[in-house]
C-alpha positions in Angstrom: 29.0 -113.7 38.8 29.5 -110.7 40.9 30.8 -107.5 39.3 33.0 -105.0 41.1 31.7 -101.5 40.1 33.7 -98.4 40.7 32.3 -95.7 42.9 33.0 -91.9 42.8 36.1 -91.0 44.9 37.7 -94.4 44.6 37.0 -98.0 45.6 34.5 -100.5 44.3 31.4 -102.2 45.4 29.8 -105.5 44.6 26.9 -105.9 42.2 25.1 -109.0 41.4 23.7 -108.8 37.8 20.3 -110.2 37.0 20.0 -113.3 35.0 16.5 -113.0 33.5 16.5 -111.8 29.9 14.3 -109.0 28.6 10.8 -110.3 28.0 9.7 -110.2 24.3 7.7 -107.1 23.6 4.6 -106.9 21.4 4.7 -105.4 17.9 2.3 -103.2 16.0 1.3 -99.5 15.9 0.8 -97.3 18.9 -2.6 -95.6 18.9 -3.2 -93.2 21.7 0.1 -91.2 21.4 2.5 -90.4 18.7 5.9 -91.5 20.0 9.3 -90.8 18.4 12.6 -92.1 19.6 15.6 -89.8 18.9 18.1 -92.4 17.7 21.9 -92.4 18.1 24.4 -93.2 15.3 26.8 -96.1 15.4 30.4 -95.1 14.7 32.8 -97.1 12.5 35.4 -98.3 15.0 37.8 -99.3 12.2 38.0 -95.8 10.7 41.3 -93.9 11.0 39.9 -90.6 12.1 40.2 -88.0 14.9 37.6 -86.4 17.1 37.6 -83.2 15.0 37.6 -85.1 11.7 34.7 -86.2 9.6 32.3 -88.6 11.3 32.8 -92.2 10.3 29.5 -94.0 10.6 28.8 -97.7 10.5 25.7 -97.5 8.2 24.6 -101.1 8.5 24.5 -101.0 12.3 23.0 -97.5 12.4 20.1 -98.5 10.1 19.6 -101.8 11.9 19.0 -99.9 15.1 16.3 -97.8 13.4 14.6 -101.0 12.2 14.7 -102.2 15.8 12.8 -99.0 16.9 10.3 -99.3 14.0 9.6 -102.9 14.8 8.2 -101.8 18.2 5.9 -99.2 16.7 8.1 -96.2 17.5 8.8 -93.4 15.1 12.4 -92.4 14.5 13.5 -88.8 15.1 16.6 -88.7 12.9 19.6 -86.4 12.8 18.7 -84.8 16.1 21.0 -84.0 19.0 20.9 -87.7 20.1 22.6 -88.4 16.7 25.4 -86.0 17.8 24.4 -83.1 15.6 27.0 -80.5 16.3 28.9 -82.8 18.6 30.8 -85.0 16.1 28.3 -85.3 13.3 28.6 -82.4 10.8 26.0 -81.4 8.2 27.6 -83.6 5.5 27.3 -86.6 7.7 23.8 -85.6 8.8 22.6 -85.2 5.2 23.8 -88.7 4.4 22.1 -90.1 7.5 18.8 -88.4 6.5 18.9 -89.8 3.0 19.7 -93.3 4.1 17.3 -93.4 7.0 14.4 -91.9 5.0 15.0 -94.5 2.3 15.0 -97.2 5.0 11.8 -95.9 6.5 10.1 -96.1 3.1 11.2 -99.7 2.7 10.2 -100.7 6.2 7.0 -98.6 6.5 8.4 -96.7 9.5 7.6 -93.2 10.5 10.5 -90.7 10.4 11.1 -87.1 11.2 14.4 -85.4 10.5 16.2 -82.5 12.0 16.6 -79.3 10.0 19.2 -76.8 11.3 22.0 -74.5 10.2 25.1 -76.5 11.2 26.7 -76.2 7.7 27.6 -72.6 8.8 31.0 -72.7 10.5 31.4 -69.1 11.6 29.5 -65.9 12.2 26.6 -65.6 9.8 24.1 -63.0 8.8 20.4 -63.5 9.0 20.0 -64.1 5.2 22.8 -66.7 5.4 21.1 -68.4 8.3 17.8 -68.5 6.4 19.5 -69.9 3.4 21.1 -72.7 5.5 17.7 -73.6 7.0 16.2 -73.6 3.5 18.9 -76.0 2.2 18.3 -78.5 4.9 14.5 -78.2 4.7 14.7 -78.9 1.0 16.8 -82.0 1.6 14.5 -83.4 4.3 11.3 -82.8 2.2 12.9 -84.3 -0.9 13.7 -87.4 1.2 10.0 -87.8 2.1 10.5 -87.3 5.8 8.7 -84.9 8.1 10.8 -81.9 9.0 11.8 -80.9 12.6 12.9 -77.2 12.7 15.7 -77.4 15.3 17.1 -74.5 17.2 20.0 -72.8 15.5 23.3 -71.9 17.3 23.9 -69.4 14.5 20.5 -67.7 15.0 21.0 -67.5 18.7 24.3 -65.7 18.1 23.1 -63.3 15.5 19.5 -62.5 16.4 19.0 -59.1 18.1 15.5 -59.8 19.5 12.2 -61.6 19.1 11.5 -59.9 15.8 14.3 -61.8 14.1 12.9 -65.1 15.2 9.4 -64.2 14.1 10.6 -63.1 10.7 12.8 -66.1 10.0 10.5 -68.8 11.3 7.6 -67.2 9.6 9.5 -67.3 6.3 10.4 -71.0 6.8 6.9 -72.0 7.8 5.3 -70.3 4.8 7.5 -72.3 2.4 7.3 -75.6 4.2 5.5 -78.2 2.0 4.0 -80.0 5.0 3.4 -79.2 8.7 6.7 -79.3 10.7 7.6 -79.9 14.3 9.2 -76.8 16.0 12.0 -77.8 18.4 12.8 -75.7 21.4 16.0 -77.1 22.9 17.1 -75.5 26.2 20.6 -74.4 27.1 21.0 -77.4 29.5 21.3 -79.5 26.3 23.3 -76.9 24.4 24.7 -73.8 26.1 25.0 -72.0 22.8 21.2 -71.8 22.7 20.9 -69.5 25.7 18.4 -66.7 25.1 16.6 -68.5 22.2 13.4 -66.8 20.9 15.0 -63.5 21.7 15.2 -63.5 25.5 16.9 -65.3 28.4 13.6 -64.8 30.3 11.7 -68.0 29.6 8.3 -66.4 30.0 9.2 -63.8 27.4 10.7 -66.5 25.1 7.5 -68.6 25.5 5.4 -65.7 24.2 7.5 -65.3 21.1 7.4 -69.1 20.5 3.6 -69.0 20.8 3.4 -66.0 18.5 5.3 -68.0 15.8 2.8 -70.9 16.1 -0.3 -68.7 16.2 0.7 -67.0 13.0 1.0 -70.3 11.1 -1.0 -73.0 12.9 -1.6 -74.9 9.7 2.1 -75.4 9.1 2.9 -76.6 12.7 2.2 -80.3 13.3 3.5 -79.9 16.8 6.2 -78.5 19.1 9.0 -80.4 20.9 9.8 -78.9 24.3 13.2 -79.8 25.9 13.4 -77.5 29.0 13.3 -80.2 31.7 10.5 -78.2 33.4 7.2 -80.1 33.5 5.1 -77.2 34.8 6.3 -74.9 32.0 5.6 -77.6 29.4 2.0 -78.2 30.7 1.3 -74.4 30.8 2.5 -74.1 27.2 0.7 -77.2 26.1 -2.6 -75.7 27.3 -2.1 -72.7 25.1 -1.4 -74.4 21.8 -3.9 -73.8 19.0 -6.3 -76.6 18.2 -4.6 -79.4 16.3 -1.0 -78.5 17.3 0.5 -81.3 19.3 3.0 -81.1 22.1 5.8 -83.6 21.9 7.5 -83.8 25.2 11.3 -83.7 25.2 11.5 -83.7 29.0 13.7 -86.7 29.9 13.0 -86.1 33.6 9.2 -86.0 33.7 8.0 -87.9 30.6 5.7 -90.5 32.3 3.4 -87.8 33.9 3.5 -85.6 30.7 2.6 -88.5 28.4 -0.1 -89.7 30.7 -1.5 -86.2 30.8 -4.4 -84.8 32.9 -8.0 -83.8 32.3 -6.9 -80.9 30.1 -4.7 -82.8 27.7 -1.4 -84.8 27.3 1.9 -84.7 25.6 3.0 -87.0 22.7 6.7 -87.8 22.8 10.0 -87.2 21.0 12.6 -88.4 23.5 16.3 -89.4 23.5 15.7 -91.7 26.5 13.4 -93.8 24.3 16.5 -94.9 22.4 17.6 -97.3 25.2 14.0 -97.7 26.5 12.5 -98.5 23.1 10.8 -101.9 23.7 9.8 -101.0 27.3 8.5 -97.6 26.3 6.4 -99.1 23.5 4.9 -101.7 25.8 4.0 -98.9 28.3 2.2 -96.9 25.6 0.3 -100.0 24.4 -1.0 -100.3 28.0 -2.0 -96.6 27.8 -3.7 -97.3 24.5 -6.2 -99.5 26.5 -7.0 -96.6 28.9 -4.9 -98.1 31.7 -3.0 -95.0 32.9 -2.0 -96.7 36.2 -0.5 -99.6 34.3 1.3 -97.2 32.0 2.8 -95.4 35.0 3.7 -98.7 36.7 5.8 -99.7 33.7 7.4 -96.3 32.9 7.9 -94.6 36.3 10.7 -96.9 37.4 12.7 -95.9 34.3 13.0 -92.2 35.4 16.0 -92.9 37.7 18.0 -94.2 34.7 16.9 -91.3 32.6 17.8 -88.7 35.2 21.2 -90.4 35.6 22.0 -90.4 31.9 20.8 -86.8 31.5 22.5 -85.4 34.6 24.7 -82.3 34.1 26.4 -81.7 31.8 23.2 -82.9 30.1 24.6 -82.6 26.6 26.8 -85.7 27.3 23.8 -88.0 27.8 24.6 -89.6 24.5 27.5 -91.4 26.0 25.3 -93.4 28.3 22.8 -94.1 25.5 25.5 -95.6 23.3 27.0 -97.6 26.2 23.5 -99.2 26.8 23.2 -99.9 23.0 26.5 -101.8 23.1 25.6 -103.7 26.3 22.2 -104.6 24.8 23.8 -106.0 21.6 22.7 -103.4 19.1 26.4 -102.7 18.2 29.6 -104.5 18.6 31.7 -101.8 20.3 31.6 -98.8 22.6 33.0 -96.2 20.3 31.3 -92.9 19.3 31.9 -90.3 16.6 33.9 -87.4 17.8 35.4 -89.5 20.6 32.4 -88.8 22.8 32.7 -92.2 24.4 35.2 -90.5 26.7 32.7 -87.8 27.8 31.4 -89.6 31.0 33.3 -91.1 33.9 33.6 -94.8 34.6 31.6 -94.5 37.8 28.8 -92.8 35.7 28.8 -95.6 33.1 28.9 -98.3 35.8 25.8 -96.7 37.5 24.0 -96.6 34.1 24.7 -100.3 33.6 23.4 -101.1 37.1 20.2 -99.1 36.6 19.5 -100.5 33.1 20.2 -104.1 34.3 17.8 -103.6 37.2 15.1 -102.6 34.8 15.7 -105.7 32.7 16.6 -103.8 29.6 19.1 -106.3 28.3 17.9 -109.1 26.0 20.9 -111.1 27.0 22.0 -110.2 30.6 25.1 -112.5 30.4 26.4 -110.7 27.3 25.8 -107.3 29.0 27.6 -108.5 32.1 30.5 -109.8 30.0 30.9 -106.6 28.1 30.7 -104.5 31.2 33.3 -106.7 32.8 35.6 -106.1 29.8 35.1 -102.4 30.0 35.9 -102.3 33.7 38.9 -104.5 33.2 40.4 -102.4 30.5 40.1 -99.4 32.8 42.0 -101.2 35.5 39.1 -102.1 37.8 39.9 -105.5 39.4 37.3 -108.2 39.0 
């Protein structure tokens, strides 16, 4: 049946949903690239809470989604910004998420890396307090048996007076890390509070400080995750990494070309867009595993329009579209988010996300996705 989708500025247009279900994807490990999907959390819709109250998580649905990603050979990047760290999920909730997901990973044989930050700090903090906060979270992640991802810290961005503070603090953390970590550089388009990270708003200067941190401790850095939405900058940085240090692209605009690489190297992946794209992304990487770069690009290039739409400014609200697609795909029974973030995108934005995802054949049951989208439109007063 035809859906009437809202358009910006008023009015509707007709859309004919596809009827073919998502083709079953292969299982098994990926070999040519290490690929993490940054996974969202599923809210508990029955919880009597408020947007600024403690996050209420549906643990069964949240862990089931991680099993879905592992079943396709993807690693799970846990308690990252896709899981609403700092946007509805506080440190207490993130700590519980890390414990539960790490235990599930051990049971399932899945790969997991977990975010380490300073979000237990609720106000202005000194550098020693920031270091202690990082240490607390690093200890929890290591005790859980997961790999650590050292995330950018809002508190450090607010307190540091220059590159030396970053060099000193990150050097301290890397020296005490039990295993090599992933360093995460998240740009201000994802979090405006991170403007000027690494001690400068000049990205060239910030890059030099970032590389200095890595060069001083290459044995403690498994890789770096770059989320600046600038393919040229990522490639230039990738070519300067010490031998053995990986680049994990976090560029949700240019990931096919960055993962495919060139004659001087390639990027692995740690991407929020691989939450809704999980099975398709894994299938594309399996094609790449055979050496078929053209086939990989043929599968993955058409997904970029959806990713660019979900991550359009204000980019930090991309999570809303991710959760909408999880609901439409049947991975959860509701479109509700912790912190009330399901209201962060407009109805026309969500309708376009549905249309793009449906066009890619992302829904295992297109009829269910259509029915759920129709219900969402109807409750918002869009006549069908």
